[in-house]
C-alpha positions in Angstrom: 8.8 -4.3 -79.7 8.2 -7.7 -80.7 5.0 -9.5 -79.8 6.9 -12.2 -77.8 8.6 -9.5 -75.6 5.3 -7.7 -74.9 3.9 -11.1 -73.8 6.7 -11.4 -71.2 6.6 -7.9 -70.0 2.8 -7.4 -69.3 2.6 -10.1 -66.5 5.8 -8.6 -64.9 4.2 -5.1 -64.9 0.9 -6.5 -63.4 2.9 -8.3 -60.6 4.7 -5.1 -59.8 1.5 -3.2 -59.4 0.1 -5.9 -57.1 3.2 -5.9 -54.9 3.1 -2.0 -54.7 -0.6 -2.2 -53.7 0.1 -4.8 -51.0 2.9 -2.7 -49.5 0.5 0.4 -49.5 -2.2 -1.5 -47.7 0.1 -2.8 -45.0 1.5 0.6 -44.4 -2.0 2.1 -44.1 -3.0 -0.5 -41.6 0.2 0.2 -39.6 -0.6 3.7 -39.5 -3.9 3.0 -37.7 -2.2 0.5 -35.3 -2.1 1.4 -31.6 0.3 0.1 -29.1 -2.7 -0.1 -26.7 -4.0 -3.0 -28.9 -1.2 -5.1 -27.5 -1.7 -3.9 -23.9 1.3 -1.5 -24.1 1.4 2.2 -23.1 0.5 4.8 -25.7 3.7 6.8 -26.7 3.6 10.2 -25.3 4.2 11.9 -28.6 0.8 10.7 -29.8 -1.1 10.9 -26.5 -2.2 14.6 -27.1 -3.9 13.6 -30.3 -5.3 10.2 -29.3 -8.9 9.7 -28.3 -8.4 7.4 -25.2 -12.1 6.7 -25.0 -11.8 4.7 -28.2 -9.0 2.5 -26.7 -10.2 -0.8 -25.4 -9.9 -1.1 -21.6 -8.1 -4.0 -20.2 -9.8 -4.4 -16.9 -8.0 -5.8 -13.9 -9.7 -8.8 -12.3 -12.8 -7.3 -10.7 -16.2 -8.1 -9.1 -17.5 -5.2 -11.2 -16.1 -6.2 -14.5 -18.9 -8.4 -15.5 -21.5 -5.6 -14.8 -19.7 -2.5 -16.1 -19.0 -4.0 -19.6 -17.0 -1.9 -22.0 -18.5 1.4 -21.0 -16.2 4.3 -20.5 -14.9 4.5 -16.9 -15.3 7.8 -14.9 -12.2 9.0 -13.1 -11.8 11.8 -10.6 -8.9 14.4 -10.7 -7.2 15.8 -7.7 -10.1 18.2 -7.2 -12.7 15.4 -7.2 -13.9 16.4 -10.6 -14.5 14.0 -13.5 -11.3 13.4 -15.3 -11.5 12.6 -19.0 -7.9 11.7 -20.2 -9.0 12.4 -23.9 -10.8 15.7 -23.3 -7.6 17.8 -23.4 -4.9 18.3 -26.0 -2.5 20.4 -23.6 1.0 19.5 -23.2 0.4 18.5 -19.4 -2.4 16.1 -20.5 -0.1 14.5 -22.9 2.4 13.8 -20.3 0.0 12.2 -18.0 -0.5 8.4 -17.7 -3.6 6.6 -18.8 -5.5 6.0 -15.6 -6.8 2.7 -16.9 -3.3 1.3 -16.6 -3.5 1.5 -12.8 -3.3 -1.8 -10.9 -6.5 -1.1 -9.0 -9.6 1.2 -9.5 -10.8 2.6 -6.1 -14.1 4.3 -5.1 -13.8 6.4 -1.9 -16.7 7.5 0.1 -17.2 11.2 0.6 -17.5 10.7 4.4 -18.1 13.5 6.8 -14.8 15.2 8.0 -15.2 14.0 11.6 -14.1 10.6 10.3 -10.9 11.8 8.7 -9.3 15.3 8.5 -11.7 16.6 11.1 -9.7 14.5 13.6 -6.7 16.7 12.5 -8.5 19.8 13.3 -9.6 20.6 9.8 -13.0 22.1 9.1 -14.6 23.4 5.8 -13.6 27.0 5.1 -16.3 29.9 5.3 -18.5 29.8 2.2 -17.9 26.1 1.6 -19.8 24.6 4.5 -20.6 21.4 2.5 -16.9 20.7 1.6 -15.8 17.2 2.7 -12.1 17.4 1.7 -9.3 20.0 2.1 -8.1 21.8 -0.9 -4.9 20.2 -1.9 -3.9 23.2 -3.9 -2.4 24.1 -0.4 -0.4 22.0 1.9 -2.6 19.2 3.5 -3.4 19.2 7.2 -0.4 17.8 9.0 -0.7 14.4 10.8 0.4 14.8 14.5 4.0 13.8 15.3 5.7 11.4 17.7 4.4 7.9 18.1 1.1 8.9 16.4 3.0 8.8 13.0 3.7 5.0 13.3 0.2 4.1 12.4 -0.7 7.0 9.9 -1.3 4.6 7.0 -4.9 5.7 6.4 -3.9 9.4 6.1 -1.3 8.6 3.3 -3.5 6.3 1.5 -6.4 9.0 1.6 -4.1 11.7 0.4 -3.0 9.5 -2.5 -6.6 9.0 -3.6 -7.5 12.7 -3.3 -4.3 13.7 -5.3 -4.5 10.9 -7.7 -2.5 11.9 -10.8 -3.6 8.7 -12.6 -0.1 7.4 -12.8 0.1 5.4 -9.4 -0.9 2.0 -8.6 -4.5 3.1 -7.6 -6.9 5.5 -9.4 -9.9 7.0 -7.9 -13.2 6.4 -9.9 -16.4 8.5 -9.7 -18.7 5.5 -9.8 -18.6 2.7 -7.3 -19.8 0.2 -10.1 -16.4 0.8 -11.9 -14.3 0.1 -8.8 -12.4 -2.9 -7.9 -12.3 -1.7 -4.2 -14.3 0.7 -2.0 -12.1 2.7 0.4 -13.5 3.8 3.8 -11.6 7.0 4.7 -11.6 6.6 8.6 -8.4 7.5 10.5 -9.1 4.7 12.9 -5.6 4.7 14.5 -5.7 8.5 15.3 -9.2 8.3 16.6 -7.9 5.6 19.0 -4.7 7.6 20.0 -6.6 10.8 20.7 -10.1 9.8 21.8 -10.2 6.5 23.1 -10.8 7.7 26.7 -14.1 9.4 27.8 -13.6 13.0 28.6 -15.8 13.9 31.7 -18.8 14.4 31.8 -18.9 12.0 28.9 -19.6 8.3 29.7 -18.6 7.1 26.2 -15.4 7.9 24.3 -15.5 9.8 21.0 -13.7 7.0 19.4 -16.4 4.4 20.4 -19.0 6.9 19.1 -17.3 7.3 15.8 -17.0 3.6 15.3 -20.9 3.2 16.0 -21.5 5.8 13.4 -19.1 4.2 11.0 -21.1 0.9 11.3 -24.5 2.6 10.7 -23.1 4.6 7.7 -21.6 1.5 5.9 -24.7 -0.7 6.7 -26.9 1.8 5.0 -24.8 2.1 1.9 -25.9 0.3 -1.3 -22.3 -0.6 -2.0 -22.0 -2.5 1.2 -25.2 -4.2 0.7 -24.3 -5.3 -2.8 -21.2 -7.0 -1.8 -21.7 -7.7 1.8 -18.6 -5.4 2.5 -16.0 -7.9 1.1 -14.7 -5.3 -1.4 -14.4 -2.5 1.2 -11.0 -1.4 2.6 -10.6 -0.2 6.1 -7.2 0.9 7.8 -7.2 0.1 11.5 -3.5 0.0 11.6 -3.0 0.5 15.4 -3.5 -2.9 17.1 -6.2 -1.4 19.4 -8.0 0.7 16.9 -11.6 -0.2 15.6 -12.0 -2.3 18.6 -15.8 -2.0 19.0 -16.6 -2.2 15.4 -14.1 -4.7 14.0 -16.4 -7.8 14.3 -19.3 -6.2 12.5 -17.0 -4.9 9.8 -14.9 -8.1 9.5 -16.1 -9.0 5.9 -14.0 -6.0 4.7 -10.3 -5.9 3.8 -8.3 -4.7 6.8 -5.0 -2.9 6.4 -3.1 -4.0 9.7 0.2 -3.9 11.4 -0.2 -7.6 12.6 -2.9 -10.0 13.8 -1.7 -10.2 17.3 -5.0 -8.8 18.7 -7.5 -10.1 16.3 -9.5 -13.4 16.3 -8.7 -15.4 13.1 -12.2 -15.2 11.9 -12.1 -11.3 12.0 -8.6 -10.8 10.5 -6.3 -13.3 8.6 -3.7 -13.2 5.9 -6.1 -14.7 3.3 -8.4 -11.6 3.2 -6.3 -8.8 4.8 -3.1 -6.9 4.1 -0.1 -6.1 6.4 1.3 -2.6 6.0 4.6 -1.3 7.4 4.7 1.1 10.3 5.9 4.6 9.4 9.4 4.6 10.5 10.7 6.9 13.2 14.5 6.7 12.3 15.8 8.8 9.6 16.6 7.0 6.3 20.3 6.5 5.8 20.7 8.4 2.4 24.0 7.7 0.5 25.0 5.0 2.9 28.6 3.9 2.4 28.9 2.7 5.9 29.8 -1.0 5.1 30.9 -3.9 7.4 34.1 -2.3 8.7 32.5 1.0 9.4 29.9 -0.4 11.8 31.7 -1.2 15.0 28.7 -2.5 16.9 27.8 -6.2 16.2 24.2 -6.2 17.7 22.0 -3.2 18.6 18.8 -3.0 20.6 17.2 0.1 22.3 13.7 0.0 23.6 11.3 -1.2 26.2 12.7 -4.3 27.9 9.9 -5.4 30.2 6.9 -6.2 28.3 3.7 -8.2 28.8 2.2 -10.9 26.7 4.5 -12.3 24.2 7.3 -9.9 25.0 8.7 -11.5 28.0 11.5 -12.9 25.8 13.1 -9.3 25.7 13.9 -9.7 29.4 15.5 -13.0 28.9 17.6 -11.8 26.1 18.6 -8.7 27.9 20.2 -10.7 30.8 21.7 -13.0 28.4 23.3 -10.4 26.1 23.9 -7.3 28.1 27.6 -8.0 28.9 28.4 -9.4 25.5 31.3 -7.7 23.7 30.1 -5.5 20.8 26.6 -5.7 21.8 24.4 -2.7 22.8 21.2 -3.6 24.7 19.6 -0.8 26.7 16.4 0.6 27.7 15.1 3.6 25.8 11.9 5.6 25.0 10.8 8.2 22.6 10.5 10.7 25.4 14.3 10.5 25.9 15.1 11.5 22.3 14.7 7.7 21.6 14.2 8.0 17.9 17.3 10.2 17.3 19.5 8.0 19.5 18.3 4.8 18.1 18.9 6.1 14.6 22.5 6.9 15.4 22.9 3.5 17.1 21.4 1.5 14.2 23.6 3.5 11.6 26.7 2.2 13.4 25.6 -1.4 13.9 25.8 -4.5 11.7 22.7 -6.2 13.1 19.6 -4.9 14.9 17.3 -6.9 17.1 13.6 -6.9 16.5 11.9 -8.9 19.3 8.4 -9.5 19.9 6.8 -7.2 22.3 3.1 -6.7 23.4 2.4 -7.5 19.8 4.3 -9.6 17.1 5.5 -6.5 15.2 7.0 -3.1 16.1 8.2 0.0 14.5 11.8 -0.9 15.3 11.9 -3.4 12.4 11.4 -0.7 9.9 13.7 1.7 11.7 16.4 -0.9 11.1 15.6 -1.4 7.5 16.0 2.3 6.6 19.2 2.4 8.7 20.5 -0.5 6.7 21.1 -2.5 9.8 20.3 -6.3 9.1 17.2 -7.1 11.1 17.4 -10.1 13.3 13.8 -11.0 13.8 12.8 -13.0 16.9 9.1 -13.1 16.6 7.5 -16.4 15.8 3.9 -15.0 14.9 5.1 -11.9 12.8 3.6 -11.2 9.4 5.4 -9.0 7.1 4.4 -6.4 4.5 4.5 -7.7 0.8 6.0 -10.9 1.7 4.4 -12.5 -1.2 6.6 -10.5 -3.5 9.6 -9.8 -1.2 12.0 -12.5 0.1 12.9 -11.1 3.6 15.5 -13.8 3.9 17.6 -11.8 1.4 18.0 -9.0 3.8 16.9 -10.3 7.3 17.9 -13.1 9.6 15.0 -15.1 11.4 15.6 -16.9 14.8 13.0 -18.9 16.5 12.3 -17.8 20.0 13.1 -21.2 21.4 16.5 -21.2 19.8 17.3 -17.4 20.6 17.2 -18.1 24.4 19.6 -20.9 24.2 23.0 -19.9 25.7 25.5 -18.9 23.0 23.2 -19.6 20.1 22.4 -16.0 18.9 25.9 -14.7 19.2 27.4 -17.8 17.5 24.9 -17.4 14.7 25.7 -13.8 14.1 29.5 -14.0 14.6 29.4 -16.7 11.8 27.9 -14.4 9.3 30.8 -13.6 6.8 31.6 -10.0 5.6 30.6 -11.2 2.1 27.3 -12.5 3.2 26.6 -9.5 5.3 27.5 -7.1 2.5 25.0 -8.9 0.1 22.2 -8.4 2.6 23.2 -4.8 3.3 23.1 -4.1 -0.5 19.7 -5.7 -0.8 18.4 -3.5 2.2 19.5 -0.4 0.2 17.5 -1.6 -2.7 14.2 -2.2 -0.8 14.3 0.6 1.7 12.1 2.8 -0.6 9.2 0.3 -0.1 8.9 1.5 3.5 8.7 5.3 2.8 5.4 7.1 3.3 5.3 10.4 1.7 3.0 12.9 -0.2 3.0 13.1 -3.0 3.6 9.3 -3.3 6.3 8.0 -5.5 6.8 4.9 -7.5 7.4 1.8 -5.2 7.1 3.6 -2.0 5.0 2.3 0.9 1.7 3.7 -0.4 2.1 2.4 -4.0 3.2 -1.1 -2.5 0.1 -1.1 -0.3 -2.1 -0.4 -3.3 -0.5 -3.2 -5.3 -1.0 -5.7 -2.4 -4.5 -4.8 -2.3 -4.9 -5.2 -6.0 -3.6 -8.8 -5.6 -6.6 -9.4 -3.3 -9.1 -8.3 -6.1 -9.5 -11.8 -7.7 -10.3 -13.5 -4.5 -12.8 -10.7 -3.6 -14.4 -11.2 -7.1 -14.8 -14.9 -6.4 -16.5 -14.3 -3.1 -18.9 -11.8 -4.7 -19.6 -14.0 -7.6 -20.2 -17.1 -5.5 -22.6 -15.1 -3.3 -24.5 -14.1 -6.4 -25.1 -17.7 -7.7 -28.8 -17.6 -6.6 -30.4 -14.4 -7.8 -33.8 -13.2 -6.9 -35.3 -14.6 -10.0 -33.8 -18.0 -9.1 -35.5 -17.9 -5.7 -38.8 -16.8 -7.3 -38.4 -13.1 -6.3 -39.1 -10.2 -8.5 
């Protein structure tokens, strides 16, 4: 080849080698890239061979995040044993979720059974006298039925933590220093329902004794002392539960049905979470009963004569009882009330939810799972997850002062078009899953929604803890 031709080809060959080398380097770098680097889930086909302990943890806002640093978190499996997602290469481990993707990390006290499952009659089996929790390889102890079920929230949250598969909104951690929240497994509502009255010759009720023990237990814990209790979660869902201890434990986050019987300094929407009642009516599955299939315009069945803020029920009863297409009658759970109410709601377009002894009642959630548009007449009601759910899309709100005006309520409801009603009915069928308590818990059910609501409290809790830590012992001249 002529010298001039070689002069031209040599630079081209060098450039080709350079380009090929660059492509190889990018390919090698791509092979080492992990989706977790961008905060995305690790694909299941590589999960079995991936060492999760090497993946950076993106911590949720937490009062503990500044102290725990980048150290590996310690999680617990369904048996309360340390759970390392990178320790197994089995197929089942590969299919599991990374627990560090949970919305909130929760440490749960191993409290004596008398505070939780002991109230259900459970006791440690022979040969395991020190056991605190039931073995969930078998069905868990059943919660009592009837009206007890309405306020069983603590039971479902506790079961979810004990059986945590690391795929839900909350994951249980072994070290409180790794936690965003500290969960107190006290079945306060059940304690009130079953043991609020002294049994002779006792002078003090078992419920009050348990509350006193609870306060002593928590005040002695380093976790409570470290934060002043602001990162603790307690579930006194029944309006009368935790009556003797609520003031002493008021720094904690309460999970409540409403604020009707709480002083604003003890419980309020800023620090606490509203959780739904467990509904008594059966969920209307595969509901095709639309506007024309529900002959009753407005439905109410329940106690009519109530004290405190519930006097409006009596006024509305006398105003509406003779109206066409309205069912307004007394009913109770003893008279197969739940079954009859369920049937009535399934055949009604609108269901009244009127303030009773407290601003809220289980009737609202019965209506929701029956896909009967709730008509809420309760000026002081607070609703679950209202920061993420727009209730006006599937409910009608009426001020008490307007509801008792002659003709106002019926005129309002008769003016709702079939198209508008159908839109609200469709939205109800989309959101009813958020009011289901179940074990095991499922995505977007009541248990998961409550954990997510609690997770949204974590930044404010962190602010409180950090502000209280401004002046350390060294700043005050301590050692």
